[in-house]
BALOBA-1460 file (C-alpha; in Angstrom, 3 decimals):
// residues 372
<rec num="1" residu="m" x="-36.633" y="8.734" z="-38.966"/>
<rec num="2" residu="i" x="-33.230" y="7.800" z="-37.520"/>
<rec num="3" residu="i" x="-31.460" y="7.454" z="-40.893"/>
<rec num="4" residu="v" x="-31.416" y="11.172" z="-41.762"/>
<rec num="5" residu="p" x="-29.601" y="12.455" z="-38.648"/>
<rec num="6" residu="l" x="-27.192" y="9.524" z="-38.792"/>
<rec num="7" residu="l" x="-26.423" y="10.210" z="-42.466"/>
<rec num="8" residu="l" x="-26.019" y="13.905" z="-41.696"/>
<rec num="9" residu="s" x="-23.605" y="13.147" z="-38.864"/>
<rec num="10" residu="v" x="-21.505" y="10.922" z="-41.141"/>
<rec num="11" residu="i" x="-21.327" y="13.679" z="-43.784"/>
<rec num="12" residu="l" x="-20.372" y="16.262" z="-41.158"/>
<rec num="13" residu="l" x="-17.671" y="14.005" z="-39.722"/>
<rec num="14" residu="q" x="-16.239" y="13.373" z="-43.209"/>
<rec num="15" residu="w" x="-16.243" y="17.101" z="-43.986"/>
<rec num="16" residu="s" x="-14.656" y="17.850" z="-40.610"/>
<rec num="17" residu="f" x="-11.853" y="15.334" z="-41.290"/>
<rec num="18" residu="m" x="-11.135" y="16.889" z="-44.704"/>
<rec num="19" residu="a" x="-10.829" y="20.345" z="-43.106"/>
<rec num="20" residu="m" x="-8.443" y="19.323" z="-40.308"/>
<rec num="21" residu="i" x="-5.407" y="21.573" z="-39.718"/>
<rec num="22" residu="p" x="-1.871" y="20.489" z="-38.758"/>
<rec num="23" residu="i" x="-0.273" y="22.425" z="-35.912"/>
<rec num="24" residu="d" x="3.397" y="22.680" z="-34.968"/>
<rec num="25" residu="e" x="4.959" y="22.879" z="-31.547"/>
<rec num="26" residu="d" x="5.058" y="26.389" z="-30.028"/>
<rec num="27" residu="v" x="2.867" y="27.765" z="-32.817"/>
<rec num="28" residu="i" x="-0.370" y="29.597" z="-31.990"/>
<rec num="29" residu="l" x="-3.025" y="29.472" z="-34.688"/>
<rec num="30" residu="r" x="-6.102" y="31.645" z="-34.969"/>
<rec num="31" residu="l" x="-8.306" y="28.914" z="-36.309"/>
<rec num="32" residu="s" x="-10.850" y="31.128" z="-38.085"/>
<rec num="33" residu="d" x="-8.290" y="32.002" z="-40.792"/>
<rec num="34" residu="r" x="-5.489" y="29.539" z="-39.869"/>
<rec num="35" residu="a" x="-3.139" y="32.483" z="-39.289"/>
<rec num="36" residu="p" x="-0.205" y="32.111" z="-36.872"/>
<rec num="37" residu="v" x="-0.130" y="34.801" z="-34.175"/>
<rec num="38" residu="t" x="2.236" y="35.769" z="-31.383"/>
<rec num="39" residu="v" x="1.428" y="35.322" z="-27.716"/>
<rec num="40" residu="e" x="0.953" y="39.086" z="-27.402"/>
<rec num="41" residu="q" x="-1.367" y="39.267" z="-30.417"/>
<rec num="42" residu="m" x="-3.444" y="36.406" z="-29.065"/>
<rec num="43" residu="a" x="-3.584" y="37.955" z="-25.582"/>
<rec num="44" residu="d" x="-4.726" y="41.277" z="-27.042"/>
<rec num="45" residu="q" x="-7.620" y="39.509" z="-28.727"/>
<rec num="46" residu="l" x="-8.461" y="37.421" z="-25.650"/>
<rec num="47" residu="a" x="-8.566" y="40.589" z="-23.545"/>
<rec num="48" residu="m" x="-11.384" y="41.954" z="-25.702"/>
<rec num="49" residu="h" x="-13.784" y="39.362" z="-24.216"/>
<rec num="50" residu="r" x="-15.468" y="38.881" z="-20.856"/>
<rec num="51" residu="i" x="-14.875" y="35.126" z="-20.560"/>
<rec num="52" residu="v" x="-11.748" y="33.289" z="-21.740"/>
<rec num="53" residu="l" x="-11.951" y="29.487" z="-21.726"/>
<rec num="54" residu="v" x="-8.623" y="27.637" z="-21.782"/>
<rec num="55" residu="g" x="-8.679" y="23.857" z="-22.116"/>
<rec num="56" residu="e" x="-6.264" y="21.214" z="-20.920"/>
<rec num="57" residu="s" x="-5.362" y="17.574" z="-20.848"/>
<rec num="58" residu="h" x="-5.275" y="17.222" z="-17.092"/>
<rec num="59" residu="d" x="-1.941" y="15.401" z="-16.835"/>
<rec num="60" residu="n" x="-0.042" y="17.472" z="-19.431"/>
<rec num="61" residu="p" x="2.429" y="19.954" z="-17.852"/>
<rec num="62" residu="a" x="2.748" y="21.936" z="-21.109"/>
<rec num="63" residu="h" x="-0.976" y="22.653" z="-21.102"/>
<rec num="64" residu="h" x="-0.848" y="24.060" z="-17.591"/>
<rec num="65" residu="a" x="2.173" y="26.185" z="-18.524"/>
<rec num="66" residu="i" x="0.082" y="27.714" z="-21.333"/>
<rec num="67" residu="q" x="-2.772" y="28.387" z="-18.934"/>
<rec num="68" residu="l" x="-0.412" y="30.226" z="-16.588"/>
<rec num="69" residu="n" x="1.079" y="32.156" z="-19.523"/>
<rec num="70" residu="v" x="-2.397" y="33.302" z="-20.558"/>
<rec num="71" residu="i" x="-3.233" y="34.402" z="-17.009"/>
<rec num="72" residu="r" x="0.046" y="36.346" z="-16.808"/>
<rec num="73" residu="q" x="-0.580" y="38.018" z="-20.155"/>
<rec num="74" residu="l" x="-4.066" y="39.114" z="-19.173"/>
<rec num="75" residu="q" x="-2.937" y="40.247" z="-15.725"/>
<rec num="76" residu="a" x="-0.257" y="42.399" z="-17.377"/>
<rec num="77" residu="r" x="-2.989" y="44.197" z="-19.296"/>
<rec num="78" residu="a" x="-4.274" y="45.601" z="-15.974"/>
<rec num="79" residu="l" x="-7.598" y="43.848" z="-16.228"/>
<rec num="80" residu="k" x="-9.915" y="43.080" z="-13.334"/>
<rec num="81" residu="l" x="-9.218" y="39.373" z="-13.467"/>
<rec num="82" residu="a" x="-10.503" y="36.168" z="-11.890"/>
<rec num="83" residu="v" x="-9.602" y="32.537" z="-12.556"/>
<rec num="84" residu="a" x="-12.342" y="29.890" z="-12.412"/>
<rec num="85" residu="m" x="-11.221" y="26.274" z="-12.070"/>
<rec num="86" residu="e" x="-12.958" y="23.002" z="-12.879"/>
<rec num="87" residu="m" x="-10.743" y="21.363" z="-10.252"/>
<rec num="88" residu="f" x="-12.809" y="22.708" z="-7.341"/>
<rec num="89" residu="p" x="-16.518" y="22.097" z="-6.606"/>
<rec num="90" residu="r" x="-18.492" y="25.093" z="-5.393"/>
<rec num="91" residu="h" x="-18.551" y="24.148" z="-1.706"/>
<rec num="92" residu="l" x="-14.761" y="24.679" z="-1.540"/>
<rec num="93" residu="q" x="-14.975" y="28.409" z="-2.326"/>
<rec num="94" residu="p" x="-14.119" y="29.438" z="1.286"/>
<rec num="95" residu="q" x="-10.856" y="27.474" z="1.100"/>
<rec num="96" residu="l" x="-9.922" y="29.178" z="-2.176"/>
<rec num="97" residu="d" x="-10.620" y="32.562" z="-0.614"/>
<rec num="98" residu="r" x="-8.392" y="31.716" z="2.354"/>
<rec num="99" residu="w" x="-5.632" y="30.583" z="-0.006"/>
<rec num="100" residu="v" x="-5.686" y="33.809" z="-2.026"/>
<rec num="101" residu="a" x="-5.703" y="35.771" z="1.241"/>
<rec num="102" residu="g" x="-2.475" y="34.010" z="2.247"/>
<rec num="103" residu="e" x="-4.009" y="32.307" z="5.269"/>
<rec num="104" residu="l" x="-3.020" y="28.747" z="4.321"/>
<rec num="105" residu="t" x="0.292" y="27.049" z="3.632"/>
<rec num="106" residu="e" x="0.436" y="24.834" z="0.559"/>
<rec num="107" residu="e" x="0.110" y="21.669" z="2.608"/>
<rec num="108" residu="a" x="-2.755" y="23.088" z="4.663"/>
<rec num="109" residu="f" x="-4.520" y="24.213" z="1.487"/>
<rec num="110" residu="l" x="-4.192" y="20.830" z="-0.238"/>
<rec num="111" residu="d" x="-5.529" y="19.107" z="2.871"/>
<rec num="112" residu="a" x="-8.353" y="21.658" z="3.299"/>
<rec num="113" residu="v" x="-9.648" y="20.997" z="-0.226"/>
<rec num="114" residu="e" x="-8.680" y="17.301" z="-0.040"/>
<rec num="115" residu="w" x="-6.960" y="17.718" z="-3.387"/>
<rec num="116" residu="y" x="-6.213" y="14.066" z="-4.090"/>
<rec num="117" residu="f" x="-9.735" y="12.983" z="-3.160"/>
<rec num="118" residu="t" x="-11.405" y="15.908" z="-4.941"/>
<rec num="119" residu="w" x="-9.352" y="16.058" z="-8.152"/>
<rec num="120" residu="g" x="-6.624" y="13.420" z="-8.036"/>
<rec num="121" residu="f" x="-4.056" y="14.646" z="-10.550"/>
<rec num="122" residu="d" x="-0.585" y="15.596" z="-9.369"/>
<rec num="123" residu="a" x="-0.844" y="18.838" z="-7.405"/>
<rec num="124" residu="e" x="2.488" y="20.029" z="-8.836"/>
<rec num="125" residu="l" x="0.767" y="20.426" z="-12.210"/>
<rec num="126" residu="y" x="-1.539" y="23.095" z="-10.777"/>
<rec num="127" residu="l" x="0.456" y="24.705" z="-7.973"/>
<rec num="128" residu="p" x="2.244" y="27.233" z="-10.254"/>
<rec num="129" residu="i" x="-1.174" y="28.624" z="-11.244"/>
<rec num="130" residu="l" x="-2.413" y="28.588" z="-7.656"/>
<rec num="131" residu="r" x="0.747" y="30.293" z="-6.388"/>
<rec num="132" residu="y" x="0.531" y="33.004" z="-9.026"/>
<rec num="133" residu="a" x="-3.117" y="33.705" z="-8.164"/>
<rec num="134" residu="r" x="-2.217" y="33.945" z="-4.487"/>
<rec num="135" residu="d" x="0.816" y="36.178" z="-5.059"/>
<rec num="136" residu="q" x="-1.105" y="38.500" z="-7.393"/>
<rec num="137" residu="k" x="-4.290" y="38.398" z="-5.290"/>
<rec num="138" residu="i" x="-6.319" y="37.152" z="-8.258"/>
<rec num="139" residu="p" x="-9.677" y="35.750" z="-7.106"/>
<rec num="140" residu="l" x="-10.061" y="32.011" z="-7.638"/>
<rec num="141" residu="l" x="-13.525" y="30.621" z="-8.342"/>
<rec num="142" residu="a" x="-14.661" y="27.097" z="-7.585"/>
<rec num="143" residu="m" x="-16.900" y="26.439" z="-10.579"/>
<rec num="144" residu="n" x="-17.451" y="22.689" z="-10.531"/>
<rec num="145" residu="i" x="-20.013" y="20.377" z="-8.992"/>
<rec num="146" residu="r" x="-19.436" y="17.523" z="-6.559"/>
<rec num="147" residu="r" x="-18.365" y="14.293" z="-8.246"/>
<rec num="148" residu="e" x="-21.068" y="12.470" z="-6.324"/>
<rec num="149" residu="t" x="-23.766" y="14.581" z="-8.000"/>
<rec num="150" residu="v" x="-22.413" y="13.966" z="-11.507"/>
<rec num="151" residu="s" x="-22.157" y="10.250" z="-10.727"/>
<rec num="152" residu="a" x="-25.733" y="10.181" z="-9.413"/>
<rec num="153" residu="v" x="-27.083" y="11.823" z="-12.591"/>
<rec num="154" residu="r" x="-25.072" y="9.389" z="-14.700"/>
<rec num="155" residu="k" x="-26.673" y="6.471" z="-12.849"/>
<rec num="156" residu="k" x="-30.293" y="7.583" z="-12.484"/>
<rec num="157" residu="g" x="-30.768" y="10.758" z="-14.500"/>
<rec num="158" residu="l" x="-31.488" y="14.294" z="-13.410"/>
<rec num="159" residu="a" x="-35.065" y="13.395" z="-12.470"/>
<rec num="160" residu="g" x="-33.719" y="10.686" z="-10.169"/>
<rec num="161" residu="l" x="-31.805" y="13.116" z="-7.965"/>
<rec num="162" residu="e" x="-33.091" y="13.954" z="-4.517"/>
<rec num="163" residu="i" x="-35.194" y="17.119" z="-4.644"/>
<rec num="164" residu="e" x="-32.859" y="18.895" z="-2.215"/>
<rec num="165" residu="t" x="-29.879" y="18.283" z="-4.526"/>
<rec num="166" residu="r" x="-31.780" y="19.072" z="-7.717"/>
<rec num="167" residu="d" x="-32.961" y="22.394" z="-6.292"/>
<rec num="168" residu="t" x="-29.342" y="23.539" z="-5.832"/>
<rec num="169" residu="l" x="-28.583" y="23.161" z="-9.547"/>
<rec num="170" residu="p" x="-28.952" y="25.881" z="-12.176"/>
<rec num="171" residu="p" x="-31.143" y="25.256" z="-15.242"/>
<rec num="172" residu="m" x="-29.683" y="22.616" z="-17.549"/>
<rec num="173" residu="c" x="-29.730" y="23.109" z="-21.335"/>
<rec num="174" residu="p" x="-29.892" y="19.879" z="-23.384"/>
<rec num="175" residu="a" x="-26.806" y="18.985" z="-25.393"/>
<rec num="176" residu="p" x="-27.007" y="19.667" z="-29.165"/>
<rec num="177" residu="l" x="-26.819" y="16.807" z="-31.660"/>
<rec num="178" residu="g" x="-23.122" y="17.284" z="-32.416"/>
<rec num="179" residu="h" x="-22.244" y="17.083" z="-28.736"/>
<rec num="180" residu="r" x="-24.355" y="13.957" z="-28.295"/>
<rec num="181" residu="i" x="-22.454" y="12.326" z="-31.171"/>
<rec num="182" residu="r" x="-19.114" y="13.102" z="-29.533"/>
<rec num="183" residu="l" x="-20.314" y="11.959" z="-26.121"/>
<rec num="184" residu="e" x="-21.545" y="8.711" z="-27.632"/>
<rec num="185" residu="e" x="-18.000" y="8.010" z="-28.833"/>
<rec num="186" residu="v" x="-16.793" y="8.454" z="-25.258"/>
<rec num="187" residu="f" x="-19.658" y="6.360" z="-23.892"/>
<rec num="188" residu="q" x="-19.001" y="3.498" z="-26.307"/>
<rec num="189" residu="s" x="-15.249" y="3.571" z="-25.615"/>
<rec num="190" residu="h" x="-15.926" y="2.368" z="-22.047"/>
<rec num="191" residu="p" x="-17.285" y="-1.201" z="-22.376"/>
<rec num="192" residu="m" x="-18.522" y="-1.432" z="-18.778"/>
<rec num="193" residu="m" x="-20.309" y="1.902" z="-19.058"/>
<rec num="194" residu="s" x="-21.920" y="1.179" z="-22.409"/>
<rec num="195" residu="a" x="-22.941" y="-2.317" z="-21.318"/>
<rec num="196" residu="t" x="-24.705" y="-1.307" z="-18.106"/>
<rec num="197" residu="g" x="-25.184" y="2.467" z="-18.302"/>
<rec num="198" residu="n" x="-27.832" y="4.703" z="-19.798"/>
<rec num="199" residu="f" x="-26.570" y="6.985" z="-22.569"/>
<rec num="200" residu="d" x="-29.256" y="9.621" z="-22.030"/>
<rec num="201" residu="y" x="-28.301" y="9.835" z="-18.357"/>
<rec num="202" residu="f" x="-24.639" y="10.092" z="-19.386"/>
<rec num="203" residu="v" x="-25.460" y="13.083" z="-21.597"/>
<rec num="204" residu="e" x="-27.565" y="14.648" z="-18.839"/>
<rec num="205" residu="a" x="-24.664" y="14.309" z="-16.412"/>
<rec num="206" residu="h" x="-22.364" y="16.200" z="-18.786"/>
<rec num="207" residu="s" x="-24.979" y="18.884" z="-19.363"/>
<rec num="208" residu="v" x="-25.382" y="19.399" z="-15.613"/>
<rec num="209" residu="w" x="-21.604" y="19.437" z="-15.203"/>
<rec num="210" residu="d" x="-21.151" y="22.023" z="-17.965"/>
<rec num="211" residu="g" x="-24.195" y="24.001" z="-16.855"/>
<rec num="212" residu="v" x="-22.882" y="24.461" z="-13.316"/>
<rec num="213" residu="m" x="-19.540" y="25.722" z="-14.628"/>
<rec num="214" residu="a" x="-21.193" y="28.065" z="-17.118"/>
<rec num="215" residu="d" x="-23.430" y="29.379" z="-14.355"/>
<rec num="216" residu="a" x="-20.410" y="30.222" z="-12.175"/>
<rec num="217" residu="l" x="-18.713" y="32.071" z="-15.044"/>
<rec num="218" residu="k" x="-21.854" y="34.046" z="-15.899"/>
<rec num="219" residu="k" x="-22.510" y="35.052" z="-12.303"/>
<rec num="220" residu="w" x="-18.971" y="36.390" z="-11.795"/>
<rec num="221" residu="s" x="-19.058" y="38.209" z="-15.131"/>
<rec num="222" residu="d" x="-22.449" y="39.774" z="-14.363"/>
<rec num="223" residu="a" x="-21.238" y="40.896" z="-10.932"/>
<rec num="224" residu="h" x="-18.026" y="42.465" z="-12.274"/>
<rec num="225" residu="p" x="-18.708" y="44.787" z="-15.223"/>
<rec num="226" residu="g" x="-15.480" y="45.412" z="-17.073"/>
<rec num="227" residu="g" x="-13.899" y="42.317" z="-15.556"/>
<rec num="228" residu="l" x="-12.564" y="39.216" z="-17.277"/>
<rec num="229" residu="v" x="-12.720" y="35.655" z="-15.978"/>
<rec num="230" residu="v" x="-10.438" y="32.886" z="-17.233"/>
<rec num="231" residu="g" x="-12.067" y="29.459" z="-17.040"/>
<rec num="232" residu="l" x="-9.737" y="26.455" z="-16.828"/>
<rec num="233" residu="a" x="-11.329" y="23.115" z="-17.729"/>
<rec num="234" residu="g" x="-10.730" y="19.910" z="-19.598"/>
<rec num="235" residu="a" x="-10.680" y="20.325" z="-23.374"/>
<rec num="236" residu="g" x="-13.801" y="18.174" z="-23.698"/>
<rec num="237" residu="h" x="-15.818" y="20.838" z="-21.883"/>
<rec num="238" residu="i" x="-14.774" y="23.491" z="-24.410"/>
<rec num="239" residu="m" x="-14.187" y="21.952" z="-27.849"/>
<rec num="240" residu="m" x="-16.391" y="22.719" z="-30.820"/>
<rec num="241" residu="g" x="-18.426" y="25.295" z="-28.904"/>
<rec num="242" residu="y" x="-20.125" y="22.474" z="-26.991"/>
<rec num="243" residu="g" x="-20.064" y="21.979" z="-23.237"/>
<rec num="244" residu="i" x="-19.491" y="25.239" z="-21.365"/>
<rec num="245" residu="p" x="-19.750" y="27.498" z="-24.464"/>
<rec num="246" residu="h" x="-23.109" y="25.969" z="-25.369"/>
<rec num="247" residu="q" x="-24.397" y="26.405" z="-21.834"/>
<rec num="248" residu="l" x="-23.213" y="30.036" z="-21.832"/>
<rec num="249" residu="r" x="-24.895" y="30.692" z="-25.166"/>
<rec num="250" residu="q" x="-28.164" y="29.252" z="-23.916"/>
<rec num="251" residu="r" x="-27.926" y="31.661" z="-20.976"/>
<rec num="252" residu="g" x="-27.624" y="34.612" z="-23.335"/>
<rec num="253" residu="v" x="-23.834" y="34.979" z="-22.952"/>
<rec num="254" residu="e" x="-21.997" y="35.386" z="-26.263"/>
<rec num="255" residu="d" x="-18.891" y="37.320" z="-25.175"/>
<rec num="256" residu="w" x="-16.499" y="34.408" z="-24.723"/>
<rec num="257" residu="v" x="-13.445" y="33.054" z="-26.541"/>
<rec num="258" residu="t" x="-11.735" y="29.658" z="-26.464"/>
<rec num="259" residu="l" x="-8.123" y="28.446" z="-26.550"/>
<rec num="260" residu="l" x="-7.002" y="24.840" z="-26.740"/>
<rec num="261" residu="p" x="-3.453" y="23.702" z="-26.011"/>
<rec num="262" residu="w" x="-2.943" y="20.961" z="-28.607"/>
<rec num="263" residu="s" x="-0.302" y="18.232" z="-28.460"/>
<rec num="264" residu="v" x="1.403" y="17.882" z="-31.841"/>
<rec num="265" residu="g" x="1.374" y="14.110" z="-31.456"/>
<rec num="266" residu="d" x="-2.431" y="14.124" z="-31.526"/>
<rec num="267" residu="s" x="-4.454" y="14.185" z="-34.726"/>
<rec num="268" residu="w" x="-4.745" y="17.432" z="-36.683"/>
<rec num="269" residu="i" x="-7.136" y="19.934" z="-35.188"/>
<rec num="270" residu="d" x="-10.614" y="20.747" z="-36.460"/>
<rec num="271" residu="p" x="-10.848" y="24.493" z="-37.304"/>
<rec num="272" residu="q" x="-14.169" y="24.580" z="-35.460"/>
<rec num="273" residu="a" x="-12.597" y="23.194" z="-32.281"/>
<rec num="274" residu="a" x="-11.746" y="26.586" z="-30.760"/>
<rec num="275" residu="d" x="-10.863" y="30.175" z="-31.566"/>
<rec num="276" residu="f" x="-7.154" y="29.611" z="-30.947"/>
<rec num="277" residu="a" x="-4.931" y="26.531" z="-30.733"/>
<rec num="278" residu="w" x="-1.432" y="26.420" z="-29.243"/>
<rec num="279" residu="g" x="0.847" y="23.562" z="-30.288"/>
<rec num="280" residu="t" x="2.645" y="21.714" z="-27.489"/>
<rec num="281" residu="p" x="5.195" y="18.872" z="-27.474"/>
<rec num="282" residu="e" x="4.042" y="15.299" z="-27.860"/>
<rec num="283" residu="t" x="2.593" y="13.918" z="-24.663"/>
<rec num="284" residu="k" x="5.022" y="11.768" z="-22.700"/>
<rec num="285" residu="e" x="3.616" y="8.877" z="-20.752"/>
<rec num="286" residu="s" x="3.862" y="9.706" z="-17.070"/>
<rec num="287" residu="s" x="4.782" y="7.279" z="-14.321"/>
<rec num="288" residu="p" x="1.880" y="5.968" z="-12.242"/>
<rec num="289" residu="p" x="1.495" y="7.780" z="-8.917"/>
<rec num="290" residu="m" x="3.053" y="6.261" z="-5.814"/>
<rec num="291" residu="q" x="0.614" y="4.208" z="-3.751"/>
<rec num="292" residu="l" x="0.976" y="2.380" z="-0.450"/>
<rec num="293" residu="g" x="-1.681" y="-0.162" z="-1.312"/>
<rec num="294" residu="i" x="-4.059" y="0.383" z="1.598"/>
<rec num="295" residu="t" x="-7.600" y="1.541" z="2.148"/>
<rec num="296" residu="m" x="-8.322" y="3.756" z="5.144"/>
<rec num="297" residu="d" x="-11.297" y="3.806" z="7.468"/>
<rec num="298" residu="d" x="-13.274" y="6.958" z="6.624"/>
<rec num="299" residu="k" x="-15.693" y="6.413" z="9.505"/>
<rec num="300" residu="r" x="-13.204" y="6.883" z="12.342"/>
<rec num="301" residu="q" x="-12.367" y="10.376" z="13.571"/>
<rec num="302" residu="d" x="-9.613" y="9.400" z="16.005"/>
<rec num="303" residu="g" x="-6.734" y="9.091" z="13.554"/>
<rec num="304" residu="v" x="-5.813" y="7.349" z="10.328"/>
<rec num="305" residu="w" x="-6.625" y="3.645" z="10.532"/>
<rec num="306" residu="v" x="-5.798" y="0.971" z="7.961"/>
<rec num="307" residu="l" x="-8.912" y="-0.844" z="6.785"/>
<rec num="308" residu="t" x="-7.432" y="-3.246" z="4.225"/>
<rec num="309" residu="v" x="-4.017" y="-3.962" z="2.702"/>
<rec num="310" residu="v" x="-3.642" y="-4.906" z="-0.967"/>
<rec num="311" residu="e" x="-1.757" y="-8.145" z="-1.518"/>
<rec num="312" residu="d" x="1.835" y="-7.710" z="-2.806"/>
<rec num="313" residu="s" x="1.585" y="-3.940" z="-2.370"/>
<rec num="314" residu="l" x="4.274" y="-1.685" z="-0.917"/>
<rec num="315" residu="a" x="2.422" y="-1.691" z="2.408"/>
<rec num="316" residu="a" x="2.016" y="-5.471" z="2.478"/>
<rec num="317" residu="k" x="5.685" y="-6.083" z="1.741"/>
<rec num="318" residu="g" x="6.657" y="-3.593" z="4.435"/>
<rec num="319" residu="g" x="4.527" y="-5.229" z="7.104"/>
<rec num="320" residu="i" x="1.591" y="-2.806" z="7.423"/>
<rec num="321" residu="r" x="-1.561" y="-4.596" z="8.570"/>
<rec num="322" residu="a" x="-5.270" y="-3.970" z="8.753"/>
<rec num="323" residu="k" x="-6.304" y="-2.221" z="12.003"/>
<rec num="324" residu="d" x="-2.932" y="-0.421" z="12.237"/>
<rec num="325" residu="r" x="-3.115" y="3.298" z="13.029"/>
<rec num="326" residu="v" x="-0.661" y="5.392" z="10.989"/>
<rec num="327" residu="l" x="1.047" y="7.921" z="13.279"/>
<rec num="328" residu="r" x="4.063" y="9.250" z="11.353"/>
<rec num="329" residu="f" x="5.385" y="9.085" z="7.816"/>
<rec num="330" residu="n" x="9.092" y="9.858" z="7.451"/>
<rec num="331" residu="d" x="9.031" y="11.586" z="10.867"/>
<rec num="332" residu="r" x="6.049" y="13.750" z="9.897"/>
<rec num="333" residu="e" x="2.835" y="13.470" z="11.873"/>
<rec num="334" residu="v" x="-0.090" y="12.025" z="9.911"/>
<rec num="335" residu="t" x="-3.104" y="14.173" z="10.801"/>
<rec num="336" residu="s" x="-5.660" y="12.985" z="8.248"/>
<rec num="337" residu="r" x="-6.272" y="10.462" z="5.493"/>
<rec num="338" residu="h" x="-5.606" y="13.108" z="2.880"/>
<rec num="339" residu="a" x="-2.382" y="14.210" z="4.593"/>
<rec num="340" residu="l" x="-1.079" y="10.652" z="4.280"/>
<rec num="341" residu="v" x="-1.996" y="10.480" z="0.585"/>
<rec num="342" residu="r" x="-0.369" y="13.874" z="0.014"/>
<rec num="343" residu="m" x="2.859" y="12.730" z="1.693"/>
<rec num="344" residu="v" x="2.940" y="9.546" z="-0.383"/>
<rec num="345" residu="r" x="2.224" y="11.360" z="-3.651"/>
<rec num="346" residu="g" x="4.838" y="13.997" z="-2.787"/>
<rec num="347" residu="l" x="7.701" y="11.580" z="-2.248"/>
<rec num="348" residu="p" x="10.838" y="12.608" z="-4.184"/>
<rec num="349" residu="h" x="11.627" y="10.291" z="-7.083"/>
<rec num="350" residu="h" x="15.010" y="9.423" z="-5.577"/>
<rec num="351" residu="e" x="13.432" y="8.220" z="-2.322"/>
<rec num="352" residu="r" x="14.196" y="4.546" z="-1.824"/>
<rec num="353" residu="e" x="13.113" y="3.898" z="1.759"/>
<rec num="354" residu="v" x="10.254" y="5.245" z="3.853"/>
<rec num="355" residu="r" x="9.817" y="4.976" z="7.614"/>
<rec num="356" residu="v" x="6.275" y="4.577" z="8.866"/>
<rec num="357" residu="v" x="5.416" y="4.604" z="12.569"/>
<rec num="358" residu="l" x="2.256" y="2.683" z="13.452"/>
<rec num="359" residu="e" x="0.149" y="2.067" z="16.512"/>
<rec num="360" residu="r" x="-0.574" y="-1.640" z="16.750"/>
<rec num="361" residu="d" x="-2.343" y="-3.196" z="19.711"/>
<rec num="362" residu="g" x="-1.672" y="-0.086" z="21.759"/>
<rec num="363" residu="k" x="2.073" y="-0.017" z="21.051"/>
<rec num="364" residu="e" x="4.173" y="1.953" z="18.585"/>
<rec num="365" residu="e" x="5.993" y="0.021" z="15.870"/>
<rec num="366" residu="e" x="8.162" y="1.253" z="13.013"/>
<rec num="367" residu="v" x="8.235" y="-0.383" z="9.591"/>
<rec num="368" residu="l" x="10.465" y="0.349" z="6.623"/>
<rec num="369" residu="l" x="8.987" y="0.418" z="3.142"/>
<rec num="370" residu="a" x="11.489" y="-0.296" z="0.380"/>
<rec num="371" residu="i" x="10.675" y="1.505" z="-2.880"/>
<rec num="372" residu="y" x="12.045" y="-0.118" z="-6.030"/>
């Protein structure tokens, strides 16, 4: 009984490989007929739909530049527009509303959503999009789910969730066979996960993840006749009509279109991957983010306290110790754990020395951290 679907999947994968399309940098292809189109031609066709899904590799600046370009193009067509973002779980919607209303500075916004704890990728990759939405008063939608919920489903399945959490989720549509095959590749590529995890739970977690995002897109679209919502999410949530598109289709929503930024250094693209593909430069390996090498006590509410210090880390070499309270970082007051992470991640590349003021045993002490 297992041989037939496995044989079918092998045939489909072989056929898919034979049909792959090369794509050049700065070229936009309409994948249905492999025809190159201009940005304006593509935008005209995108604007004919209610939901536009634009993928990304999270750490690729060129992909985010394309996303912003698409938003600008659609905004210029005088559409009633909203931008939904995978980067924000639903409970952060009030902070997005305050940002668009101009009530928060950039630093206050990043701290309010705890950007580096919530999403983690360099904020500078996304700030151009966020600034444009704020300046143009384009509504931003938090369409994701808490990481903790996805992790819980991955570990114990949807049925294993607490009833209170499960009741907050929209209906989940099972992943189709093709999506399961692709997810199994991901699952097997992580030895620890495949050795100890449950593949069915892994698939359920992705279906819940995609279902929540699809639900947010459908609700906004239903509430705004004549409007258009741009959904920004990782390419894996969009490719091949799986993920979000599948969840939309199962909810009776067919009026959507997909665009994938595609690095020319990657393999050729499958014509079924999306409606449009936009070639971008080869991905350059980025430098690892700056880290102090400490953990912070998340139980204490009376400041930012060092819990542990990693051996041979920047903090250890500079003399930071466990039980120190971090007061100031380069003369800036440290008001929260996230504020400290934000300051560290935002250090200019030319910075070679950082001053940190600590409270230790009731006294203030200053240490210098040398960055090599």
